[in-house]
Phi, psi and omega in degrees: 000135182291136176270127179272117184274142171284150179290136178286153179299151184286339179201174177108204187295345178277007181242149179291143181300131178079000181226074188298341182260008182245098182291143176251115180283126182254170175299326181294323177300316180294317180299317180296323182290319183276334182086038177230174178283153181301324180296328177294321176298315180301314181293317182298318181289343175273350183082025181294122183292348180287345177271129182303141188303319180295322178294317178300318180297317180293322180294317180292325177294318178294320179297319179293319182294322180280348181082029180289133178219114181304325181295317180292326185272359185298319182296316179296321180295317180297318179298317179298317180295318181297324180296331180264006179078014181267165181284136178289134178275130177257000182053042179223127179244134175267139179231119177248134183205156176285164183298334180296340178300336182274359185234145172081153185293328184305305183281324183297324180294320176293317185296314182297315181292325175300311182293324178296316180296318179296315184293320179299328180272003180062034170266166175244161181236131171258107186254139177216133174279132175218125178237011182260150179284350179233071184283148171265129181290146175302143181306326180297328178289317181295324180281352183077023182279350180258162178272331180195164180238124177253131183225138175232116176187185179278163187306321183298314180290321179293325177297324178292322176298317181295321177297318179295321178295324181296335179280349178283135178308140186309317181296340182258355184283134183244160182298147176251130176241126178250154176252125177075318187259115180288141176225140179302132177082359181249150172286155184226135171238121185210168172263158181281087184286333173296317176297324178301316178296318181295317180296319179299310182294319180300318179298313182292320179294321178296331177283343179110003179287139181230358178222108191233140180240153179205160175266127189270008176214201179077016174206160179303125174051048179301331182298328179290322177297316180296319178296326176295320177299314181294322180296321179294320177298314181297322181296337179262010179074024182251145182283113180301325182291335180274321189263348181229129174245118181238120179235152178268146175285158182274107182292348179285344178276114187290324184278125185297318182294323176295322177298317179294320179296319181294315181288328177296318179298321178292321178296316180292329176290323180284331182221072182296342179267011181297142179240359181210146180232129174260113179279150180292332175200171187294325179299320177294322179299321178303316181287324179297329178306310182287319181297321178292320179297320179296336181260017178074022179238064183298147178261131002259010187300316182242351179209125172278149185223133176235141172263188177204098172148334177060049180240326186247106187286154169252108185292138175263188181304325180270002179095345180280164180287128180249002186277119170291139186202170171259122182275121174269141182280068189296317179298317180293325176301316179297317180294317181296321178296319179295313181296321179293320179296319179291330175288330179048064185296140179291328178247144181301142177232154178237128177241118180244121184258142181288157177247174181216156183268135175239106182267125178226212194268355182273359175237134178204167177302146181293148179270000000 
């Protein structure tokens, strides 16, 4: 159904400065036409999934009918923001990430959904790979040309990013949003890794497993996953120290598969009666399948195996994925990080998304 637009005012704040005959369509004009709040219009035009699909469709139809264009309206918006003492939006987000971000389904799923949300809102992204503990910020970040900075890395690298941001003059400093790793003064978008541990442990306990081993590092915030496992045991009146053995891999071993083999041997020596293994992530679970078979512990006949992220499948006889795992909401994480960056909150915010259990053929009751 066609939306009938009200005529825009002939002059005043709805017109571009110095161009009295050129009306500037604002978010408020669209909101008035559709009958929603201006913030709802802002979210809908950004592709925010929290706005109902039908409402988003009506808002976009109204925006098209009125001739709304964020690029044309940027000057008027900046002038309005400056009058109220707020930071001018440049519709540009900086993204810093390690080189591993360019590889594998885990990071690609977050990256694609991040870019889709940014693109739908007609924002741009300044992307830079950084794997050094002393990164130099992009000049656009130092000049305050971006609206926010999104960073994904380990705490050491993120701390260096935060230190570099602190050296930027306060009027030019922009909000920092991190993925998975909390940093003081920064917003955080993460999955509920404590819940991931509880769901994993609950599944194995329900199957009858009572001696479980896991690697306590090699993934973002592995300690929260392990604490979740222990919490589930405690909630059932079971001694976590008796039923769960968690050891860290040796980071001095450069080859990942050798590191997994070494920590697996230590785990099996510490708990020879173990009947289930919780891998830190699915890629590690893929390697553990072969390593366990080589040690006379085939999965699932003699050892149940669980992954954590649900990104890297273990093919079964029919070609389908047989790996039981905890599914992380990677696409939603990317969208939430993008939406938070475009919002550029003045105060840090934390968004924690729930995870879910995926039961397949690598877990079964112990024999």
